[in-house]
NUFI-723646 format. One record per residue (C-alpha): x negated, y, z negated; residue in three letters. Coordinates in steps of 0.25 Angstrom, whole numbers, plus 5000, padded with zeros to 4 digits. Each point is the difference from the previous one (the first is absolute). Layout:
<pts>
PT     c1     c2     c3     r
PT      X      Y      Z   ALA
...
</pts>
This chain:
<pts>
PT     c1     c2     c3     r
PT   4689   5582   5024   MET
PT   5003   5012   4988   ALA
PT   5003   5000   4986   ASN
PT   5013   5003   4994   VAL
PT   5003   5010   4989   THR
PT   5011   5004   4992   LEU
PT   5001   5011   4990   ARG
PT   5012   5001   4989   ALA
PT   5009   4996   5012   VAL
PT   5014   5000   4995   GLU
PT   5013   4995   5007   LYS
PT   5013   5005   4996   GLU
PT   5013   4999   5008   TYR
PT   5011   5008   5002   ASP
PT   5010   4995   4988   ASN
PT   4990   5003   4991   GLY
PT   4993   4986   4999   PHE
PT   4985   4999   4999   LYS
PT   4995   4989   5007   ALA
PT   4984   5003   4998   VAL
PT   4994   5006   4989   HIS
PT   4987   5008   5003   GLY
PT   4991   4988   5004   ILE
PT   4986   5004   5002   ASP
PT   4992   4989   5009   LEU
PT   4985   4998   5007   ASP
PT   5001   4990   5011   ILE
PT   4984   4998   5006   LYS
PT   4998   4999   5015   GLU
PT   5001   4986   5003   GLY
PT   5007   4996   4989   GLU
PT   5011   4990   4998   PHE
PT   5010   5007   4991   MET
PT   5011   4991   4994   VAL
PT   5015   5008   4996   PHE
PT   5008   4989   4991   VAL
PT   5009   5002   4991   GLY
PT   5015   4995   4995   PRO
PT   5011   5004   5009   SER
PT   5005   5016   5000   GLY
PT   4984   5003   4993   CYS
PT   5001   5010   5013   ALA
PT   4986   4991   5007   LYS
PT   5007   5001   5014   SER
PT   5004   5015   4999   THR
PT   4986   5003   4996   THR
PT   4995   4992   5012   LEU
PT   5011   5008   5009   ARG
PT   4996   5015   4995   MET
PT   4985   4995   5005   ILE
PT   5005   4996   5013   ALA
PT   5008   5014   5001   GLY
PT   5014   4992   4999   LEU
PT   5003   5006   4989   GLU
PT   4998   5015   4996   SER
PT   4994   5003   4985   ILE
PT   5005   5009   4991   THR
PT   4987   5005   4996   SER
PT   4986   4996   4998   GLY
PT   4990   4998   5011   GLU
PT   4997   4987   5010   ILE
PT   4987   4999   5007   GLN
PT   4994   4991   5011   ILE
PT   4987   5001   5003   GLY
PT   4997   5012   4993   GLY
PT   5012   5007   5006   ARG
PT   5014   5006   4995   VAL
PT   5011   4992   5007   VAL
PT   5012   5004   4991   ASN
PT   5005   5009   5013   ASP
PT   4994   4991   5010   LEU
PT   5012   4989   5008   PRO
PT   4995   4985   5000   PRO
PT   4996   5001   5014   LYS
PT   4988   5010   4997   ASP
PT   4996   4992   4986   ARG
PT   4990   4989   5006   GLY
PT   5009   4990   4993   ILE
PT   5006   4987   5007   ALA
PT   5012   4993   4991   MET
PT   5003   4987   5001   VAL
PT   5015   4997   4994   PHE
PT   5007   4990   4994   GLN
PT   5010   4997   5012   ASN
PT   4989   5000   5011   TYR
PT   5007   5011   5008   ALA
PT   4997   4993   5013   LEU
PT   5006   5004   5013   TYR
PT   5009   4988   5003   PRO
PT   5000   5002   5016   HIS
PT   4983   5002   5000   LYS
PT   4990   4990   5001   THR
PT   4991   4998   4989   VAL
PT   4989   5008   5009   PHE
PT   5010   5012   5001   ASP
PT   5003   5000   4986   ASN
PT   4987   5000   4996   MET
PT   4995   5011   5012   ALA
PT   5011   5009   4998   PHE
PT   4995   5010   4991   ALA
PT   4987   5000   5008   LEU
PT   5010   5003   5012   LYS
PT   5005   5012   4994   MET
PT   4987   5006   4997   ALA
PT   4997   4998   5013   LYS
PT   4988   4991   4998   VAL
PT   4992   4995   5014   PRO
PT   5006   4984   5004   LYS
PT   4987   4995   4999   ASP
PT   4999   5005   4985   GLU
PT   5013   4997   4996   ILE
PT   4999   4986   5007   LYS
PT   4986   4997   4992   GLN
PT   5007   5004   4987   ARG
PT   5010   4992   5001   VAL
PT   4992   4987   5003   LEU
PT   4990   5003   4989   GLU
PT   5012   5002   4990   ALA
PT   5006   4988   5006   ALA
PT   4988   4989   4998   GLU
PT   4999   5006   4984   LYS
PT   5014   4996   4998   LEU
PT   4999   4987   5008   GLU
PT   5012   5004   5009   ILE
PT   4993   5001   5014   THR
PT   5010   4991   5006   GLU
PT   5012   5006   4994   LEU
PT   4998   5013   5009   LEU
PT   5010   4997   5010   ASP
PT   5010   4995   4992   ARG
PT   5012   5009   4993   LYS
PT   5002   5000   4986   PRO
PT   5012   4993   4998   LYS
PT   4992   4989   5007   GLU
PT   4990   4999   4988   MET
PT   5003   4997   4985   SER
PT   4998   5009   4988   GLY
PT   4986   4999   4997   GLY
PT   4997   5002   5016   GLN
PT   5008   5013   5001   ARG
PT   4993   5006   4986   GLN
PT   4988   4997   5008   ARG
PT   5002   5008   5011   VAL
PT   5006   5010   4991   ALA
PT   4986   5000   4993   VAL
PT   4994   5000   5014   GLY
PT   5007   5011   5005   ARG
PT   4995   5009   4988   ALA
PT   4986   4995   5002   ILE
PT   4999   5005   5014   VAL
PT   5002   5013   4997   ARG
PT   4986   5002   4991   LYS
PT   5007   5008   4989   PRO
PT   4993   5006   4989   ASP
PT   5009   4992   4990   VAL
PT   5009   4989   5001   PHE
PT   5012   5000   4992   LEU
PT   5009   4987   4997   PHE
PT   5013   5001   4994   ASP
PT   5003   4986   4995   GLU
PT   4997   4993   5014   PRO
PT   5001   4986   4995   LEU
PT   5012   5000   4990   SER
PT   5009   4995   5013   ASN
PT   4990   4987   5001   LEU
PT   5002   4987   4993   ASP
PT   4990   4996   4992   ALA
PT   4990   4993   5007   LYS
PT   5000   5009   5010   LEU
PT   4998   5011   4991   ARG
PT   4987   4992   4995   VAL
PT   4996   4999   5014   SER
PT   5002   5017   5004   MET
PT   4994   5001   4988   ARG
PT   4985   4993   5003   VAL
PT   5003   5008   5014   LYS
PT   5000   5015   4995   ILE
PT   4990   4996   4990   ALA
PT   4991   4995   5010   GLN
PT   5005   5012   5009   LEU
PT   4993   5010   4991   HIS
PT   4988   4993   4997   GLN
PT   4998   4998   5016   SER
PT   5001   5015   5003   LEU
PT   4991   5003   4988   LYS
PT   4990   4990   5007   GLU
PT   5002   5006   5014   GLU
PT   4995   5014   4992   GLY
PT   5015   5006   5002   ASN
PT   5004   4997   4985   PRO
PT   5016   5005   4999   ALA
PT   5007   5006   4988   THR
PT   5011   4993   4997   MET
PT   5013   5002   4992   ILE
PT   5007   4987   4997   TYR
PT   5015   5000   4991   VAL
PT   5003   4988   4994   THR
PT   5010   4995   4989   HIS
PT   4991   4987   5000   ASP
PT   4990   4999   4991   GLN
PT   4993   4990   5007   THR
PT   5000   5006   5012   GLU
PT   4993   5014   4992   ALA
PT   4990   4991   4992   LEU
PT   4994   4993   5013   THR
PT   5000   5012   5008   LEU
PT   4997   5013   4992   GLY
PT   4987   5004   5000   ASP
PT   5006   5008   4989   ARG
PT   5015   4999   4995   ILE
PT   5009   5013   4995   CYS
PT   5010   4995   4991   VAL
PT   5013   5009   5000   LEU
PT   5011   5000   4990   SER
PT   5013   5010   5002   LYS
PT   4991   5010   5010   GLY
PT   4988   4999   4990   GLU
PT   4987   4995   5002   ILE
PT   4997   4989   4989   MET
PT   4986   4997   5004   GLN
PT   4991   5000   5011   VAL
PT   4988   4989   4999   ASP
PT   4995   4987   5008   THR
PT   5008   4989   4999   PRO
PT   4992   4993   4991   SER
PT   4999   5012   4990   ASN
PT   5015   4999   5001   LEU
PT   5003   4987   4997   TYR
PT   4988   5001   4988   CYS
PT   5001   5013   4995   TYR
PT   5014   5005   5001   PRO
PT   5002   5014   4995   ALA
PT   5012   4999   4997   ASN
PT   5013   4991   4996   LYS
PT   5006   5001   5012   PHE
PT   4988   4999   5008   VAL
PT   4997   4985   4992   ALA
PT   5015   4996   5001   GLY
PT   5001   5002   5014   PHE
PT   4986   4995   5006   ILE
PT   4998   4984   4998   GLY
PT   5010   4990   5004   SER
PT   5003   4994   4990   PRO
PT   5001   5014   4994   SER
PT   4991   5003   4987   MET
PT   5008   4994   4987   ASN
PT   5003   5015   4990   LEU
PT   5005   4998   4988   PHE
PT   5004   5012   4993   ASP
PT   4995   5000   4984   THR
PT   4992   5006   4988   VAL
PT   4986   5000   5000   LEU
PT   4996   4997   4986   LYS
PT   4986   4999   4991   GLN
PT   4996   4989   4991   ASP
PT   4986   5003   4995   GLY
PT   4992   5001   5010   ASP
PT   5009   4993   5010   ASN
PT   5009   5008   5008   ILE
PT   5011   4991   5008   PHE
PT   5015   5000   5005   VAL
PT   5012   4990   4996   GLU
PT   5008   4995   5012   LEU
PT   5010   4993   4989   ALA
PT   4997   4999   4985   PRO
PT   4989   4992   4998   GLY
PT   4994   4999   5015   SER
PT   4988   5010   4999   ARG
PT   4990   5002   5011   LEU
PT   4989   5008   4996   HIS
PT   4994   5010   5007   ILE
PT   4985   4999   5004   PRO
PT   4990   5009   4994   VAL
PT   4995   5007   5013   GLU
PT   5014   5004   5003   LYS
PT   5004   5006   4984   GLN
PT   4992   5014   5001   GLN
PT   5010   5005   5009   SER
PT   5012   4994   4991   LEU
PT   4996   5006   4986   ALA
PT   5009   5012   5002   ASN
PT   5011   4992   5004   HIS
PT   5001   4991   4987   ILE
PT   5015   4997   4996   ASN
PT   5006   5006   5013   LYS
PT   5008   4995   5010   LYS
PT   4993   4995   5012   VAL
PT   5002   4990   5012   CYS
PT   4990   4987   4999   PHE
PT   4997   4995   5013   GLY
PT   4992   4989   5006   ILE
PT   5001   4993   5015   ARG
PT   5005   4986   5002   PRO
PT   4986   4994   5003   GLU
PT   4995   5003   4988   HIS
PT   5010   4992   4991   ILE
PT   4996   4983   5001   SER
PT   5004   4989   4993   LEU
PT   4992   5000   4986   ALA
PT   4989   4989   4999   ASN
PT   4999   4992   4985   GLU
PT   4988   5011   4995   GLY
PT   5008   5012   5004   ASP
PT   5004   5007   4987   LYS
PT   5000   5015   5004   ILE
PT   5010   5007   5008   ASN
PT   5009   4987   5002   THR
PT   5014   5002   4999   ILE
PT   5011   4989   5000   GLU
PT   5011   5000   5011   GLY
PT   5012   4992   5005   LYS
PT   5000   4997   5014   LEU
PT   5012   5006   5008   THR
PT   4997   4999   5015   VAL
PT   4988   4994   5010   VAL
PT   4996   5006   5012   GLU
PT   4992   4990   5009   ASN
PT   4992   5007   5012   MET
PT   4993   4990   5004   GLY
PT   4984   5002   4995   ASN
PT   5007   5007   4988   GLU
PT   5010   5003   4992   LYS
PT   5008   5011   4993   TYR
PT   5005   4995   4984   LEU
PT   5011   5008   4994   HIS
PT   5001   4999   4986   PHE
PT   5006   5007   4988   ARG
PT   4994   5006   4989   VAL
PT   5010   5006   4989   GLY
PT   5010   5010   5009   ALA
PT   4987   5001   5013   ASN
PT   4999   4992   5013   ILE
PT   4986   4999   5003   ILE
PT   4993   4994   5011   VAL
PT   4989   4992   5003   ALA
PT   4992   4997   5012   ARG
PT   4994   4983   4998   VAL
PT   4993   4992   5009   SER
PT   5005   4989   4992   ASP
PT   5009   4990   5007   MET
PT   5004   4991   4991   THR
PT   5010   5011   4996   ILE
PT   5014   4996   5005   SER
PT   5014   5004   5000   THR
PT   5002   4989   4992   HIS
PT   4991   5007   4988   ASP
PT   5011   5012   5001   ILE
PT   5005   5001   4985   GLY
PT   4988   4996   4993   LYS
PT   4991   5008   4992   ASN
PT   4984   5003   5004   PHE
PT   4988   5008   4995   VAL
PT   4995   5011   5009   PHE
PT   4987   5007   4998   ASN
PT   4999   5014   5004   PHE
PT   4986   5006   5006   ASP
PT   5002   5015   4993   THR
PT   4988   5003   5005   SER
PT   5007   5003   5012   PHE
PT   5013   5008   4994   CYS
PT   5004   5013   5001   HIS
PT   5007   5010   4992   ILE
PT   5008   5011   5004   PHE
PT   5006   5012   4991   ASP
PT   5014   4998   4996   GLY
PT   5004   5014   5004   GLU
PT   4991   5004   5012   THR
PT   5000   4986   5006   GLU
PT   4983   5003   5002   GLN
PT   4991   4990   4998   ASN
PT   4992   5003   4988   ILE
PT   4990   4988   5001   THR
PT   4993   5004   5012   LEU
</pts>
């Protein structure tokens, strides 16, 4: 295993397009780091630069304390798992997994031992004599992961490895990769893993830490819990979480000791006292108010503060919970509730909702940074 360090790493193409803007990142030994972001945010480009498959324009990349800027991929101590499996169709599973070891002239007995150990970890021992065309997509992806394991690299790199699989297989493979990371740690061989995905569920469930990227820049690097509960800026708040955070452009106002926002004329939401100190310099300025769907509920009769009436427009039934979309003025808001009595028959009716603003976030209208942290 090895740590990976990026210092002021940039990537600019010959046509002048700058894909990566001075990234600084420290990935610890044995850490599972996930790169996540929308399409075109340069997460795969950054991974390929670490792998040596893409040159860097400026900056420095270190793997295990060694600068690898000018080293070819084979000398960087990395193993990469691709989206398209990249298996040799004419070779058996065993030969696919053993190929790199044979090229490195590893003794036959050791090759066999490494392949069998990796196959057991990934539960593909019974597939070793098959060829790729005789297996499902999930099985082929496990072979691709096994081929990386047998090399015992310093760093594992995963480039959207599950995006070609159906939803059920993605969940199954996600669990397998998480178990692999944990089992290597328990065996005393913790593996540094860097994983690229556009799927935030994968990111939140797999990562020890997550690096959120947008337009070639790092928005925030933190634990899944901190990203969800304490987003550093409006972008992270809107990107992490499903359904995403409700975000409304508004103006921060004050009435006596009360600081509040209005989602529509007369629809006030009061900001709790513990959050007000950081907001003093933003009164009468444009801000973005954010609150997650689970912090909006159907109001009880006794609820008086932070209750707003809205017209139900959509009901999404998720089985154990429902997402209620309702309109307040020009805003469509989503609440996540466990009330099973509301159904599509209630669309068009008005309901009163309670907003728990102790969990709200206020973002600066210009910088989009979270000013309630």
